[in-house]
PDB file with one MODEL, atoms N, CA, C and O in Angstrom:
MODEL        1
ATOM      1  N   MET A   1      85.147 117.038 124.627  1.00  0.00           N
ATOM      2  CA  MET A   1      86.126 118.044 124.269  1.00  0.00           C
ATOM      3  C   MET A   1      87.533 117.577 124.640  1.00  0.00           C
ATOM      4  O   MET A   1      88.477 117.760 123.871  1.00  0.00           O
ATOM      5  N   LYS A   2      87.670 116.969 125.832  1.00  0.00           N
ATOM      6  CA  LYS A   2      88.971 116.475 126.272  1.00  0.00           C
ATOM      7  C   LYS A   2      89.538 115.469 125.271  1.00  0.00           C
ATOM      8  O   LYS A   2      90.732 115.468 124.972  1.00  0.00           O
ATOM      9  N   PHE A   3      88.655 114.618 124.764  1.00  0.00           N
ATOM     10  CA  PHE A   3      89.065 113.588 123.802  1.00  0.00           C
ATOM     11  C   PHE A   3      89.690 114.223 122.570  1.00  0.00           C
ATOM     12  O   PHE A   3      90.740 113.781 122.103  1.00  0.00           O
ATOM     13  N   TYR A   4      89.046 115.259 122.042  1.00  0.00           N
ATOM     14  CA  TYR A   4      89.545 115.889 120.823  1.00  0.00           C
ATOM     15  C   TYR A   4      90.871 116.611 121.055  1.00  0.00           C
ATOM     16  O   TYR A   4      91.752 116.589 120.195  1.00  0.00           O
ATOM     17  N   VAL A   5      91.009 117.241 122.196  1.00  0.00           N
ATOM     18  CA  VAL A   5      92.277 117.907 122.518  1.00  0.00           C
ATOM     19  C   VAL A   5      93.387 116.865 122.620  1.00  0.00           C
ATOM     20  O   VAL A   5      94.481 117.062 122.092  1.00  0.00           O
ATOM     21  N   LEU A   6      93.103 115.762 123.298  1.00  0.00           N
ATOM     22  CA  LEU A   6      94.088 114.686 123.427  1.00  0.00           C
ATOM     23  C   LEU A   6      94.428 114.093 122.057  1.00  0.00           C
ATOM     24  O   LEU A   6      95.599 113.854 121.759  1.00  0.00           O
ATOM     25  N   ALA A   7      93.427 113.859 121.239  1.00  0.00           N
ATOM     26  CA  ALA A   7      93.655 113.284 119.912  1.00  0.00           C
ATOM     27  C   ALA A   7      94.513 114.209 119.055  1.00  0.00           C
ATOM     28  O   ALA A   7      95.421 113.748 118.363  1.00  0.00           O
ATOM     29  N   ILE A   8      94.235 115.498 119.095  1.00  0.00           N
ATOM     30  CA  ILE A   8      95.031 116.455 118.322  1.00  0.00           C
ATOM     31  C   ILE A   8      96.465 116.486 118.835  1.00  0.00           C
ATOM     32  O   ILE A   8      97.405 116.537 118.041  1.00  0.00           O
ATOM     33  N   PHE A   9      96.641 116.456 120.138  1.00  0.00           N
ATOM     34  CA  PHE A   9      97.981 116.441 120.719  1.00  0.00           C
ATOM     35  C   PHE A   9      98.752 115.203 120.273  1.00  0.00           C
ATOM     36  O   PHE A   9      99.901 115.308 119.842  1.00  0.00           O
ATOM     37  N   VAL A  10      98.132 114.041 120.373  1.00  0.00           N
ATOM     38  CA  VAL A  10      98.784 112.788 119.997  1.00  0.00           C
ATOM     39  C   VAL A  10      99.135 112.798 118.504  1.00  0.00           C
ATOM     40  O   VAL A  10     100.231 112.389 118.122  1.00  0.00           O
ATOM     41  N   LEU A  11      98.223 113.257 117.678  1.00  0.00           N
ATOM     42  CA  LEU A  11      98.486 113.317 116.240  1.00  0.00           C
ATOM     43  C   LEU A  11      99.622 114.283 115.921  1.00  0.00           C
ATOM     44  O   LEU A  11     100.462 113.999 115.067  1.00  0.00           O
ATOM     45  N   THR A  12      99.646 115.413 116.600  1.00  0.00           N
ATOM     46  CA  THR A  12     100.710 116.390 116.370  1.00  0.00           C
ATOM     47  C   THR A  12     102.060 115.808 116.734  1.00  0.00           C
ATOM     48  O   THR A  12     103.017 115.948 115.973  1.00  0.00           O
ATOM     49  N   ILE A  13     102.155 115.161 117.875  1.00  0.00           N
ATOM     50  CA  ILE A  13     103.406 114.532 118.302  1.00  0.00           C
ATOM     51  C   ILE A  13     103.794 113.444 117.309  1.00  0.00           C
ATOM     52  O   ILE A  13     104.948 113.371 116.886  1.00  0.00           O
ATOM     53  N   GLY A  14     102.851 112.612 116.941  1.00  0.00           N
ATOM     54  CA  GLY A  14     103.131 111.521 116.013  1.00  0.00           C
ATOM     55  C   GLY A  14     103.576 112.031 114.654  1.00  0.00           C
ATOM     56  O   GLY A  14     104.525 111.503 114.074  1.00  0.00           O
ATOM     57  N   LEU A  15     102.908 113.046 114.144  1.00  0.00           N
ATOM     58  CA  LEU A  15     103.272 113.572 112.828  1.00  0.00           C
ATOM     59  C   LEU A  15     104.624 114.268 112.853  1.00  0.00           C
ATOM     60  O   LEU A  15     105.402 114.141 111.909  1.00  0.00           O
ATOM     61  N   SER A  16     104.911 115.001 113.920  1.00  0.00           N
ATOM     62  CA  SER A  16     106.207 115.671 113.978  1.00  0.00           C
ATOM     63  C   SER A  16     107.328 114.658 114.162  1.00  0.00           C
ATOM     64  O   SER A  16     108.426 114.856 113.641  1.00  0.00           O
ATOM     65  N   SER A  17     107.075 113.587 114.890  1.00  0.00           N
ATOM     66  CA  SER A  17     108.078 112.544 115.077  1.00  0.00           C
ATOM     67  C   SER A  17     108.277 111.723 113.818  1.00  0.00           C
ATOM     68  O   SER A  17     109.347 111.153 113.606  1.00  0.00           O
ATOM     69  N   ALA A  18     107.260 111.661 112.988  1.00  0.00           N
ATOM     70  CA  ALA A  18     107.342 110.868 111.761  1.00  0.00           C
ATOM     71  C   ALA A  18     107.637 111.730 110.542  1.00  0.00           C
ATOM     72  O   ALA A  18     107.323 111.352 109.414  1.00  0.00           O
ATOM     73  N   ALA A  19     108.238 112.882 110.774  1.00  0.00           N
ATOM     74  CA  ALA A  19     108.512 113.805 109.672  1.00  0.00           C
ATOM     75  C   ALA A  19     109.411 113.175 108.606  1.00  0.00           C
ATOM     76  O   ALA A  19     109.383 113.588 107.447  1.00  0.00           O
ATOM     77  N   HIS A  20     110.200 112.185 108.993  1.00  0.00           N
ATOM     78  CA  HIS A  20     111.077 111.527 108.028  1.00  0.00           C
ATOM     79  C   HIS A  20     110.330 110.540 107.133  1.00  0.00           C
ATOM     80  O   HIS A  20     110.909 110.012 106.184  1.00  0.00           O
ATOM     81  N   ILE A  21     109.076 110.287 107.416  1.00  0.00           N
ATOM     82  CA  ILE A  21     108.265 109.392 106.596  1.00  0.00           C
ATOM     83  C   ILE A  21     107.678 110.221 105.450  1.00  0.00           C
ATOM     84  O   ILE A  21     106.924 111.166 105.686  1.00  0.00           O
ATOM     85  N   HIS A  22     108.023 109.868 104.217  1.00  0.00           N
ATOM     86  CA  HIS A  22     107.615 110.661 103.071  1.00  0.00           C
ATOM     87  C   HIS A  22     106.452 110.059 102.295  1.00  0.00           C
ATOM     88  O   HIS A  22     106.024 110.629 101.291  1.00  0.00           O
ATOM     89  N   ASP A  23     105.939 108.937 102.732  1.00  0.00           N
ATOM     90  CA  ASP A  23     104.793 108.349 102.055  1.00  0.00           C
ATOM     91  C   ASP A  23     103.800 107.848 103.099  1.00  0.00           C
ATOM     92  O   ASP A  23     104.065 107.889 104.300  1.00  0.00           O
ATOM     93  N   ASP A  24     102.673 107.383 102.627  1.00  0.00           N
ATOM     94  CA  ASP A  24     101.605 106.963 103.543  1.00  0.00           C
ATOM     95  C   ASP A  24     101.705 105.503 103.983  1.00  0.00           C
ATOM     96  O   ASP A  24     100.776 104.978 104.597  1.00  0.00           O
ATOM     97  N   GLY A  25     102.814 104.851 103.675  1.00  0.00           N
ATOM     98  CA  GLY A  25     103.028 103.480 104.132  1.00  0.00           C
ATOM     99  C   GLY A  25     102.382 102.417 103.267  1.00  0.00           C
ATOM    100  O   GLY A  25     102.388 101.242 103.633  1.00  0.00           O
ATOM    101  N   GLN A  26     101.825 102.799 102.131  1.00  0.00           N
ATOM    102  CA  GLN A  26     101.169 101.814 101.268  1.00  0.00           C
ATOM    103  C   GLN A  26     102.176 100.761 100.813  1.00  0.00           C
ATOM    104  O   GLN A  26     103.213 101.098 100.241  1.00  0.00           O
ATOM    105  N   PRO A  27     101.874  99.495 101.064  1.00  0.00           N
ATOM    106  CA  PRO A  27     102.761  98.428 100.590  1.00  0.00           C
ATOM    107  C   PRO A  27     102.533  98.156  99.106  1.00  0.00           C
ATOM    108  O   PRO A  27     101.476  98.464  98.557  1.00  0.00           O
ATOM    109  N   GLY A  28     103.538  97.579  98.478  1.00  0.00           N
ATOM    110  CA  GLY A  28     103.420  97.245  97.059  1.00  0.00           C
ATOM    111  C   GLY A  28     102.703  95.931  96.809  1.00  0.00           C
ATOM    112  O   GLY A  28     102.275  95.662  95.687  1.00  0.00           O
ATOM    113  N   CYS A  29     102.568  95.106  97.848  1.00  0.00           N
ATOM    114  CA  CYS A  29     101.953  93.780  97.722  1.00  0.00           C
ATOM    115  C   CYS A  29     102.664  92.967  96.635  1.00  0.00           C
ATOM    116  O   CYS A  29     102.033  92.269  95.841  1.00  0.00           O
ATOM    117  N   LYS A  30     104.003  93.082  96.624  1.00  0.00           N
ATOM    118  CA  LYS A  30     104.809  92.424  95.599  1.00  0.00           C
ATOM    119  C   LYS A  30     105.593  91.230  96.133  1.00  0.00           C
ATOM    120  O   LYS A  30     106.283  90.552  95.372  1.00  0.00           O
ATOM    121  N   THR A  31     105.491  90.971  97.427  1.00  0.00           N
ATOM    122  CA  THR A  31     106.249  89.868  98.019  1.00  0.00           C
ATOM    123  C   THR A  31     105.331  88.949  98.810  1.00  0.00           C
ATOM    124  O   THR A  31     104.308  89.398  99.327  1.00  0.00           O
ATOM    125  N   PRO A  32     105.678  87.674  98.912  1.00  0.00           N
ATOM    126  CA  PRO A  32     104.876  86.754  99.730  1.00  0.00           C
ATOM    127  C   PRO A  32     104.801  87.216 101.197  1.00  0.00           C
ATOM    128  O   PRO A  32     103.791  86.998 101.866  1.00  0.00           O
ATOM    129  N   THR A  33     105.859  87.846 101.684  1.00  0.00           N
ATOM    130  CA  THR A  33     105.866  88.342 103.070  1.00  0.00           C
ATOM    131  C   THR A  33     104.743  89.345 103.291  1.00  0.00           C
ATOM    132  O   THR A  33     104.093  89.337 104.336  1.00  0.00           O
ATOM    133  N   GLU A  34     104.517  90.207 102.308  1.00  0.00           N
ATOM    134  CA  GLU A  34     103.446  91.199 102.450  1.00  0.00           C
ATOM    135  C   GLU A  34     102.070  90.540 102.501  1.00  0.00           C
ATOM    136  O   GLU A  34     101.173  91.027 103.189  1.00  0.00           O
ATOM    137  N   LEU A  35     101.903  89.445 101.784  1.00  0.00           N
ATOM    138  CA  LEU A  35     100.625  88.730 101.859  1.00  0.00           C
ATOM    139  C   LEU A  35     100.467  88.039 103.206  1.00  0.00           C
ATOM    140  O   LEU A  35      99.356  87.929 103.724  1.00  0.00           O
ATOM    141  N   GLU A  36     101.588  87.570 103.778  1.00  0.00           N
ATOM    142  CA  GLU A  36     101.536  86.946 105.100  1.00  0.00           C
ATOM    143  C   GLU A  36     101.199  87.978 106.176  1.00  0.00           C
ATOM    144  O   GLU A  36     100.365  87.722 107.045  1.00  0.00           O
ATOM    145  N   ILE A  37     101.847  89.140 106.117  1.00  0.00           N
ATOM    146  CA  ILE A  37     101.581  90.203 107.095  1.00  0.00           C
ATOM    147  C   ILE A  37     100.174  90.747 106.884  1.00  0.00           C
ATOM    148  O   ILE A  37      99.440  90.955 107.850  1.00  0.00           O
ATOM    149  N   LYS A  38      99.794  90.975 105.647  1.00  0.00           N
ATOM    150  CA  LYS A  38      98.483  91.390 105.167  1.00  0.00           C
ATOM    151  C   LYS A  38      98.078  92.821 105.528  1.00  0.00           C
ATOM    152  O   LYS A  38      97.603  93.550 104.657  1.00  0.00           O
ATOM    153  N   TYR A  39      98.250  93.243 106.780  1.00  0.00           N
ATOM    154  CA  TYR A  39      97.786  94.552 107.239  1.00  0.00           C
ATOM    155  C   TYR A  39      98.966  95.475 107.533  1.00  0.00           C
ATOM    156  O   TYR A  39      99.927  95.081 108.194  1.00  0.00           O
ATOM    157  N   PHE A  40      98.881  96.714 107.029  1.00  0.00           N
ATOM    158  CA  PHE A  40      99.953  97.680 107.197  1.00  0.00           C
ATOM    159  C   PHE A  40      99.399  99.025 107.637  1.00  0.00           C
ATOM    160  O   PHE A  40      98.317  99.439 107.220  1.00  0.00           O
ATOM    161  N   ARG A  41     100.145  99.680 108.465  1.00  0.00           N
ATOM    162  CA  ARG A  41      99.765 100.989 108.988  1.00  0.00           C
ATOM    163  C   ARG A  41      99.788 102.055 107.894  1.00  0.00           C
ATOM    164  O   ARG A  41     100.695 102.076 107.062  1.00  0.00           O
ATOM    165  N   ASN A  42      98.799 102.928 107.896  1.00  0.00           N
ATOM    166  CA  ASN A  42      98.849 104.137 107.086  1.00  0.00           C
ATOM    167  C   ASN A  42      99.624 105.148 107.933  1.00  0.00           C
ATOM    168  O   ASN A  42      99.159 105.544 109.002  1.00  0.00           O
ATOM    169  N   THR A  43     100.784 105.561 107.469  1.00  0.00           N
ATOM    170  CA  THR A  43     101.653 106.415 108.289  1.00  0.00           C
ATOM    171  C   THR A  43     101.176 107.857 108.374  1.00  0.00           C
ATOM    172  O   THR A  43     101.696 108.620 109.188  1.00  0.00           O
ATOM    173  N   TRP A  44     100.215 108.249 107.568  1.00  0.00           N
ATOM    174  CA  TRP A  44      99.689 109.611 107.600  1.00  0.00           C
ATOM    175  C   TRP A  44      98.386 109.729 108.369  1.00  0.00           C
ATOM    176  O   TRP A  44      98.059 110.810 108.860  1.00  0.00           O
ATOM    177  N   ASP A  45      97.645 108.657 108.484  1.00  0.00           N
ATOM    178  CA  ASP A  45      96.318 108.724 109.113  1.00  0.00           C
ATOM    179  C   ASP A  45      96.126 107.510 110.024  1.00  0.00           C
ATOM    180  O   ASP A  45      95.964 106.393 109.533  1.00  0.00           O
ATOM    181  N   PRO A  46      96.143 107.713 111.339  1.00  0.00           N
ATOM    182  CA  PRO A  46      96.020 106.579 112.255  1.00  0.00           C
ATOM    183  C   PRO A  46      94.646 105.902 112.246  1.00  0.00           C
ATOM    184  O   PRO A  46      94.475 104.844 112.852  1.00  0.00           O
ATOM    185  N   THR A  47      93.678 106.497 111.571  1.00  0.00           N
ATOM    186  CA  THR A  47      92.367 105.850 111.493  1.00  0.00           C
ATOM    187  C   THR A  47      92.255 104.940 110.273  1.00  0.00           C
ATOM    188  O   THR A  47      91.210 104.333 110.036  1.00  0.00           O
ATOM    189  N   LYS A  48      93.356 104.849 109.490  1.00  0.00           N
ATOM    190  CA  LYS A  48      93.334 104.016 108.282  1.00  0.00           C
ATOM    191  C   LYS A  48      94.481 103.011 108.298  1.00  0.00           C
ATOM    192  O   LYS A  48      95.475 103.178 109.005  1.00  0.00           O
ATOM    193  N   TYR A  49      94.311 101.967 107.497  1.00  0.00           N
ATOM    194  CA  TYR A  49      95.351 100.949 107.337  1.00  0.00           C
ATOM    195  C   TYR A  49      95.236 100.358 105.934  1.00  0.00           C
ATOM    196  O   TYR A  49      94.225 100.530 105.253  1.00  0.00           O
ATOM    197  N   TRP A  50      96.292  99.657 105.517  1.00  0.00           N
ATOM    198  CA  TRP A  50      96.354  99.047 104.191  1.00  0.00           C
ATOM    199  C   TRP A  50      96.187  97.535 104.295  1.00  0.00           C
ATOM    200  O   TRP A  50      96.612  96.923 105.275  1.00  0.00           O
ATOM    201  N   VAL A  51      95.572  96.943 103.289  1.00  0.00           N
ATOM    202  CA  VAL A  51      95.383  95.496 103.245  1.00  0.00           C
ATOM    203  C   VAL A  51      95.924  94.961 101.918  1.00  0.00           C
ATOM    204  O   VAL A  51      95.494  95.387 100.846  1.00  0.00           O
ATOM    205  N   CYS A  52      96.869  94.028 102.003  1.00  0.00           N
ATOM    206  CA  CYS A  52      97.350  93.315 100.812  1.00  0.00           C
ATOM    207  C   CYS A  52      96.480  92.071 100.667  1.00  0.00           C
ATOM    208  O   CYS A  52      96.508  91.181 101.517  1.00  0.00           O
ATOM    209  N   GLN A  53      95.712  92.016  99.589  1.00  0.00           N
ATOM    210  CA  GLN A  53      94.801  90.903  99.391  1.00  0.00           C
ATOM    211  C   GLN A  53      95.307  89.883  98.384  1.00  0.00           C
ATOM    212  O   GLN A  53      94.945  88.707  98.436  1.00  0.00           O
ATOM    213  N   GLU A  54      96.162  90.354  97.452  1.00  0.00           N
ATOM    214  CA  GLU A  54      96.625  89.468  96.390  1.00  0.00           C
ATOM    215  C   GLU A  54      97.986  89.946  95.891  1.00  0.00           C
ATOM    216  O   GLU A  54      98.223  91.147  95.766  1.00  0.00           O
ATOM    217  N   LEU A  55      98.854  89.021  95.614  1.00  0.00           N
ATOM    218  CA  LEU A  55     100.191  89.336  95.121  1.00  0.00           C
ATOM    219  C   LEU A  55     100.114  90.107  93.812  1.00  0.00           C
ATOM    220  O   LEU A  55      99.438  89.686  92.873  1.00  0.00           O
ATOM    221  N   GLY A  56     100.813  91.240  93.753  1.00  0.00           N
ATOM    222  CA  GLY A  56     100.841  92.046  92.543  1.00  0.00           C
ATOM    223  C   GLY A  56      99.641  92.944  92.332  1.00  0.00           C
ATOM    224  O   GLY A  56      99.549  93.624  91.310  1.00  0.00           O
ATOM    225  N   VAL A  57      98.716  92.957  93.284  1.00  0.00           N
ATOM    226  CA  VAL A  57      97.527  93.808  93.184  1.00  0.00           C
ATOM    227  C   VAL A  57      97.647  94.922  94.222  1.00  0.00           C
ATOM    228  O   VAL A  57      98.049  94.676  95.359  1.00  0.00           O
ATOM    229  N   GLU A  58      97.300  96.135  93.829  1.00  0.00           N
ATOM    230  CA  GLU A  58      97.421  97.297  94.704  1.00  0.00           C
ATOM    231  C   GLU A  58      96.702  97.082  96.038  1.00  0.00           C
ATOM    232  O   GLU A  58      95.600  96.536  96.085  1.00  0.00           O
ATOM    233  N   ALA A  59      97.353  97.522  97.121  1.00  0.00           N
ATOM    234  CA  ALA A  59      96.763  97.416  98.460  1.00  0.00           C
ATOM    235  C   ALA A  59      95.490  98.256  98.544  1.00  0.00           C
ATOM    236  O   ALA A  59      95.355  99.283  97.879  1.00  0.00           O
ATOM    237  N   VAL A  60      94.568  97.795  99.375  1.00  0.00           N
ATOM    238  CA  VAL A  60      93.294  98.470  99.572  1.00  0.00           C
ATOM    239  C   VAL A  60      93.370  99.264 100.873  1.00  0.00           C
ATOM    240  O   VAL A  60      93.852  98.756 101.885  1.00  0.00           O
ATOM    241  N   SER A  61      92.899 100.496 100.848  1.00  0.00           N
ATOM    242  CA  SER A  61      92.847 101.329 102.048  1.00  0.00           C
ATOM    243  C   SER A  61      91.539 101.040 102.790  1.00  0.00           C
ATOM    244  O   SER A  61      90.457 101.072 102.203  1.00  0.00           O
ATOM    245  N   GLU A  62      91.658 100.761 104.074  1.00  0.00           N
ATOM    246  CA  GLU A  62      90.486 100.516 104.924  1.00  0.00           C
ATOM    247  C   GLU A  62      90.483 101.547 106.041  1.00  0.00           C
ATOM    248  O   GLU A  62      91.531 102.087 106.395  1.00  0.00           O
ATOM    249  N   LYS A  63      89.312 101.820 106.595  1.00  0.00           N
ATOM    250  CA  LYS A  63      89.173 102.801 107.675  1.00  0.00           C
ATOM    251  C   LYS A  63      88.622 102.116 108.920  1.00  0.00           C
ATOM    252  O   LYS A  63      87.702 101.301 108.849  1.00  0.00           O
ATOM    253  N   CYS A  64      89.205 102.466 110.052  1.00  0.00           N
ATOM    254  CA  CYS A  64      88.712 101.924 111.324  1.00  0.00           C
ATOM    255  C   CYS A  64      87.317 102.474 111.613  1.00  0.00           C
ATOM    256  O   CYS A  64      86.952 103.543 111.123  1.00  0.00           O
ATOM    257  N   PRO A  65      86.541 101.741 112.408  1.00  0.00           N
ATOM    258  CA  PRO A  65      85.238 102.267 112.824  1.00  0.00           C
ATOM    259  C   PRO A  65      85.405 103.574 113.609  1.00  0.00           C
ATOM    260  O   PRO A  65      86.486 103.867 114.121  1.00  0.00           O
ATOM    261  N   HIS A  66      84.349 104.332 113.692  1.00  0.00           N
ATOM    262  CA  HIS A  66      84.343 105.607 114.422  1.00  0.00           C
ATOM    263  C   HIS A  66      84.921 105.431 115.833  1.00  0.00           C
ATOM    264  O   HIS A  66      84.653 104.428 116.494  1.00  0.00           O
ATOM    265  N   VAL A  67      85.689 106.381 116.277  1.00  0.00           N
ATOM    266  CA  VAL A  67      86.371 106.444 117.586  1.00  0.00           C
ATOM    267  C   VAL A  67      87.395 105.329 117.810  1.00  0.00           C
ATOM    268  O   VAL A  67      87.681 104.966 118.951  1.00  0.00           O
ATOM    269  N   LYS A  68      87.940 104.792 116.728  1.00  0.00           N
ATOM    270  CA  LYS A  68      89.010 103.802 116.833  1.00  0.00           C
ATOM    271  C   LYS A  68      90.158 104.192 115.913  1.00  0.00           C
ATOM    272  O   LYS A  68      89.982 104.955 114.963  1.00  0.00           O
ATOM    273  N   ALA A  69      91.343 103.652 116.214  1.00  0.00           N
ATOM    274  CA  ALA A  69      92.535 103.922 115.422  1.00  0.00           C
ATOM    275  C   ALA A  69      93.314 102.630 115.238  1.00  0.00           C
ATOM    276  O   ALA A  69      93.197 101.701 116.037  1.00  0.00           O
ATOM    277  N   TRP A  70      94.109 102.583 114.179  1.00  0.00           N
ATOM    278  CA  TRP A  70      94.895 101.393 113.857  1.00  0.00           C
ATOM    279  C   TRP A  70      96.126 101.320 114.748  1.00  0.00           C
ATOM    280  O   TRP A  70      96.911 102.265 114.812  1.00  0.00           O
ATOM    281  N   LEU A  71      96.290 100.194 115.435  1.00  0.00           N
ATOM    282  CA  LEU A  71      97.477  99.947 116.248  1.00  0.00           C
ATOM    283  C   LEU A  71      98.245  98.824 115.567  1.00  0.00           C
ATOM    284  O   LEU A  71      97.845  97.661 115.609  1.00  0.00           O
ATOM    285  N   ASP A  72      99.350  99.193 114.941  1.00  0.00           N
ATOM    286  CA  ASP A  72     100.069  98.257 114.084  1.00  0.00           C
ATOM    287  C   ASP A  72     100.597  97.046 114.842  1.00  0.00           C
ATOM    288  O   ASP A  72     100.594  95.939 114.304  1.00  0.00           O
ATOM    289  N   SER A  73     101.048  97.231 116.074  1.00  0.00           N
ATOM    290  CA  SER A  73     101.589  96.105 116.843  1.00  0.00           C
ATOM    291  C   SER A  73     100.531  95.038 117.112  1.00  0.00           C
ATOM    292  O   SER A  73     100.865  93.867 117.295  1.00  0.00           O
ATOM    293  N   GLN A  74      99.260  95.430 117.137  1.00  0.00           N
ATOM    294  CA  GLN A  74      98.176  94.473 117.349  1.00  0.00           C
ATOM    295  C   GLN A  74      97.472  94.101 116.052  1.00  0.00           C
ATOM    296  O   GLN A  74      96.649  93.186 116.019  1.00  0.00           O
ATOM    297  N   LYS A  75      97.807  94.824 114.980  1.00  0.00           N
ATOM    298  CA  LYS A  75      97.191  94.587 113.667  1.00  0.00           C
ATOM    299  C   LYS A  75      95.666  94.642 113.734  1.00  0.00           C
ATOM    300  O   LYS A  75      94.964  93.805 113.166  1.00  0.00           O
ATOM    301  N   LYS A  76      95.178  95.667 114.456  1.00  0.00           N
ATOM    302  CA  LYS A  76      93.729  95.857 114.537  1.00  0.00           C
ATOM    303  C   LYS A  76      93.404  97.278 114.972  1.00  0.00           C
ATOM    304  O   LYS A  76      94.265  98.016 115.448  1.00  0.00           O
ATOM    305  N   CYS A  77      92.146  97.638 114.797  1.00  0.00           N
ATOM    306  CA  CYS A  77      91.660  98.931 115.253  1.00  0.00           C
ATOM    307  C   CYS A  77      91.336  98.823 116.740  1.00  0.00           C
ATOM    308  O   CYS A  77      90.702  97.866 117.185  1.00  0.00           O
ATOM    309  N   VAL A  78      91.778  99.812 117.492  1.00  0.00           N
ATOM    310  CA  VAL A  78      91.552  99.816 118.937  1.00  0.00           C
ATOM    311  C   VAL A  78      90.907 101.141 119.325  1.00  0.00           C
ATOM    312  O   VAL A  78      91.030 102.120 118.587  1.00  0.00           O
ATOM    313  N   PRO A  79      90.220 101.194 120.468  1.00  0.00           N
ATOM    314  CA  PRO A  79      89.675 102.473 120.930  1.00  0.00           C
ATOM    315  C   PRO A  79      90.814 103.483 121.124  1.00  0.00           C
ATOM    316  O   PRO A  79      91.931 103.111 121.483  1.00  0.00           O
ATOM    317  N   TRP A  80      90.513 104.759 120.883  1.00  0.00           N
ATOM    318  CA  TRP A  80      91.541 105.793 121.008  1.00  0.00           C
ATOM    319  C   TRP A  80      92.241 105.762 122.355  1.00  0.00           C
ATOM    320  O   TRP A  80      93.444 106.014 122.420  1.00  0.00           O
ATOM    321  N   GLU A  81      91.539 105.466 123.415  1.00  0.00           N
ATOM    322  CA  GLU A  81      92.183 105.461 124.744  1.00  0.00           C
ATOM    323  C   GLU A  81      93.223 104.345 124.883  1.00  0.00           C
ATOM    324  O   GLU A  81      94.064 104.398 125.780  1.00  0.00           O
ATOM    325  N   ASP A  82      93.173 103.339 124.007  1.00  0.00           N
ATOM    326  CA  ASP A  82      94.159 102.247 124.021  1.00  0.00           C
ATOM    327  C   ASP A  82      95.256 102.439 122.976  1.00  0.00           C
ATOM    328  O   ASP A  82      96.236 101.694 122.956  1.00  0.00           O
ATOM    329  N   TRP A  83      95.091 103.431 122.113  1.00  0.00           N
ATOM    330  CA  TRP A  83      96.040 103.664 121.033  1.00  0.00           C
ATOM    331  C   TRP A  83      97.287 104.378 121.552  1.00  0.00           C
ATOM    332  O   TRP A  83      97.190 105.285 122.379  1.00  0.00           O
ATOM    333  N   VAL A  84      98.446 103.970 121.068  1.00  0.00           N
ATOM    334  CA  VAL A  84      99.709 104.641 121.377  1.00  0.00           C
ATOM    335  C   VAL A  84     100.471 104.834 120.073  1.00  0.00           C
ATOM    336  O   VAL A  84     100.351 104.032 119.147  1.00  0.00           O
ATOM    337  N   TRP A  85     101.252 105.899 120.009  1.00  0.00           N
ATOM    338  CA  TRP A  85     102.051 106.132 118.811  1.00  0.00           C
ATOM    339  C   TRP A  85     103.169 105.111 118.750  1.00  0.00           C
ATOM    340  O   TRP A  85     103.819 104.837 119.759  1.00  0.00           O
ATOM    341  N   GLU A  86     103.395 104.549 117.581  1.00  0.00           N
ATOM    342  CA  GLU A  86     104.478 103.588 117.361  1.00  0.00           C
ATOM    343  C   GLU A  86     105.316 104.059 116.182  1.00  0.00           C
ATOM    344  O   GLU A  86     104.799 104.657 115.239  1.00  0.00           O
ATOM    345  N   GLU A  87     106.594 103.788 116.242  1.00  0.00           N
ATOM    346  CA  GLU A  87     107.500 104.149 115.143  1.00  0.00           C
ATOM    347  C   GLU A  87     107.052 103.424 113.884  1.00  0.00           C
ATOM    348  O   GLU A  87     106.913 102.201 113.894  1.00  0.00           O
ATOM    349  N   PRO A  88     106.821 104.161 112.798  1.00  0.00           N
ATOM    350  CA  PRO A  88     106.409 103.504 111.547  1.00  0.00           C
ATOM    351  C   PRO A  88     107.513 102.616 110.983  1.00  0.00           C
ATOM    352  O   PRO A  88     108.698 102.926 111.107  1.00  0.00           O
ATOM    353  N   GLU A  89     107.115 101.521 110.367  1.00  0.00           N
ATOM    354  CA  GLU A  89     108.037 100.634 109.684  1.00  0.00           C
ATOM    355  C   GLU A  89     107.651 100.598 108.207  1.00  0.00           C
ATOM    356  O   GLU A  89     106.470 100.540 107.862  1.00  0.00           O
ATOM    357  N   HIS A  90     108.647 100.632 107.357  1.00  0.00           N
ATOM    358  CA  HIS A  90     108.379 100.586 105.923  1.00  0.00           C
ATOM    359  C   HIS A  90     108.026  99.160 105.511  1.00  0.00           C
ATOM    360  O   HIS A  90     108.632  98.206 105.999  1.00  0.00           O
ATOM    361  N   PRO A  91     107.047  99.009 104.614  1.00  0.00           N
ATOM    362  CA  PRO A  91     106.710  97.672 104.106  1.00  0.00           C
ATOM    363  C   PRO A  91     107.852  97.152 103.226  1.00  0.00           C
ATOM    364  O   PRO A  91     108.693  97.936 102.786  1.00  0.00           O
ATOM    365  N   PRO A  92     107.892  95.852 102.967  1.00  0.00           N
ATOM    366  CA  PRO A  92     108.962  95.282 102.134  1.00  0.00           C
ATOM    367  C   PRO A  92     109.056  95.865 100.730  1.00  0.00           C
ATOM    368  O   PRO A  92     110.154  95.953 100.180  1.00  0.00           O
ATOM    369  N   SER A  93     107.935  96.266 100.136  1.00  0.00           N
ATOM    370  CA  SER A  93     107.967  96.877  98.799  1.00  0.00           C
ATOM    371  C   SER A  93     107.019  98.070  98.754  1.00  0.00           C
ATOM    372  O   SER A  93     106.164  98.246  99.621  1.00  0.00           O
ATOM    373  N   LYS A  94     107.195  98.871  97.731  1.00  0.00           N
ATOM    374  CA  LYS A  94     106.333 100.039  97.519  1.00  0.00           C
ATOM    375  C   LYS A  94     105.609  99.889  96.190  1.00  0.00           C
ATOM    376  O   LYS A  94     106.069  99.171  95.302  1.00  0.00           O
ATOM    377  N   PRO A  95     104.464 100.575  96.055  1.00  0.00           N
ATOM    378  CA  PRO A  95     103.715 100.476  94.797  1.00  0.00           C
ATOM    379  C   PRO A  95     104.494 101.022  93.610  1.00  0.00           C
ATOM    380  O   PRO A  95     103.995 101.007  92.485  1.00  0.00           O
TER     381      PRO A  95
ENDMDL
END
């Protein structure tokens, strides 16, 4: 129960702080830089992230395993107890 209360609190803080973000962070996969970075945060759902697999092809949405969330600074899914809110960054291009 404590976990869920903490998760809801963290999500509420993160969502209210990211109110200026108007999209889910999906990259356009239109630049070589996006292919180099490859993984991008979903700004609406911390349990999901975007993957640019090919130049000019729409990014694929992936989901972290159960009880994990995407930590953009590490470019991987981490256990919720290791997850911290980070300021979202816009990808170089949009779809």
